[in-house]
N, C-alpha and C positions, 0 to 999 in steps of 0.2 A: 504494499500500500504505500503510495507516495504522499509525502507531507505537502500540506498546502504551502504554496509559495507565498511568503510573506513579502511585502514590498520592502525593499532595502532602505535603510536609513541613510540619509546623505552622510558624507563624511563628518567627523567631529569638527574640523576647521569650519566647514561650511555651515554646520548648525550654529557654532559660535558666532560666525561672521553675520549670519542672519539675525540672531538674537541682538548683536550690537547694533545693527542697522535699525532694528525695530526700536530699541532703547533710544537710539539717536533721533529717530523720527518723532518718538513720543516727547522727548525733550525739547525738540524743535517746535513741535505743536504747543507744548506747555508754555514756552516762551512767547509764541505769537498769540496764543489764545488761552490765557490762564484759567478761563472758566471751563475748559475742557478737562482739567486735571481730575476732578472727583469722578467724572463718567469713566475716564481712562483707567483710573486706579480701581474703581468698582469692577470694570470689565476684567482687568488682569487678575484681581483678587477672586472674582467669581470662577474664572477658569482654573486658577490654581486650587481653589477650594473644591471644585467639582472633581479634579483628578485625586485629591486627597480622600474625598467622599467615596469615590469608586474604589480606590485601592484599599482603604481601611474599613470597608464594610457598610458604609452609609448609615451610621447611627450614632449614638452619644460618644462612643470611642473616637470616631472620626472627627467630630466636632471638638472634642477635648484635645485631640492631638493638633488639629489645625490651630485652635486658639492658643494653645501652650506654645507652639512652635513660633507662631506670628508674634506673640508677646515677648518672647525671648529675643527673637531677631530685632524687633522694634526697639526694646530697651537697650540692646547692644549698640545699635546705630545712634540712638539718642544719646547714650552715655559717651560715645566717641564724639559726637557733635559738641556735647557740653565741655569736653576736655580740650577741644581744639580752640585755639586763639583767634582763627579766622576760617572763613568759608573756604578759601583756597588751601589752607592747611588741612581742613577736614577732608576735602576731596582727594588730596595728595595721600594723606594717611589711609583713607578708605581704599584707594587704589593699591597702596602697598599691603594693606590687611587682606584685601581680596586675594591678592596673589600668594600671600604667605600664611596669614593667620585666620583668614576667614573660613577656610575649610575646616580647621580644627575647631573654631568656635561653633560653626554650623553643625558639625558632627556631634558636639556636646549637647547643643540644643536639640538635635534630632533625637539623641538618646533620652534627654529629659522629656521630650514630648511623647515619646513611645511609652514612658512609664508615669504618665500624667496620673493615672488613678491612684498609684502608690503615693505620689506627692500630695494629692488631695487627701488621702487617708492620714498621712503624717501631719497635715495642716490642722492645728487646734483640735486635737481629739477630744471628744467623739463627734465634733461638728462635721469634720471631714467625711467621716463614715455615713452620717445622716445625709449630707448633701449628695454623696455618691449614690446611695440606695434610692433617695427621692429622685435624682437625676435619671437613673435607669428605669425607674417606675413611670415618671411623668413625661420623659422625652418623647416616646412614641405618640403620645396623646397630644401634647401641647405644642412641642417644638419641631418635630420632624416634618409634619405637613407644611409648615410655614417655610422651613429651609428648602423642602424639595420644590415648592412653588418658585422660590427665588431662583434655585439652581437650573431648573428645567423650563423657565419661563419662554425660552427661545425655541423649544422643541414642541412639534405637534403632539397631542395626547396619544397615548399607546392604544392601539386598537380603534384608531379613528375611522371615519367613514371611508369606505372603499367604494368609490362611485364607478 
């Protein structure tokens, strides 16, 4: 039996170049039209969150993972920004950190995001345990439908009309 032929990914350099061009275009657009920033950021976040949602099972664990990872990354960038004496210094530092330290920090954040339930359990015991149990009980009823509407708003409903 032959394996299905998967479309080949473009080479790594081409993917990085494509991402860099996209970032450049987004930055250029943000300079020309600052009001476009929230919509662009929301679209990027929604696409990233959708991948996390699909990979992590589409439930409370996926949401906890995404929120933990995003929080850790944002606090890392904000603390770097606060430590810098100028925007130029910040950008230079971020480029060097991206090349050398960013991967290490991101891997540490990734590990912490994977174990977010443990971190919640350790936080102010027994409140963390109560919040985790309540989260798993209430998430499918209260939050999951809202998140799915937001994530899948651009897709036609499953089992739609077949005319």
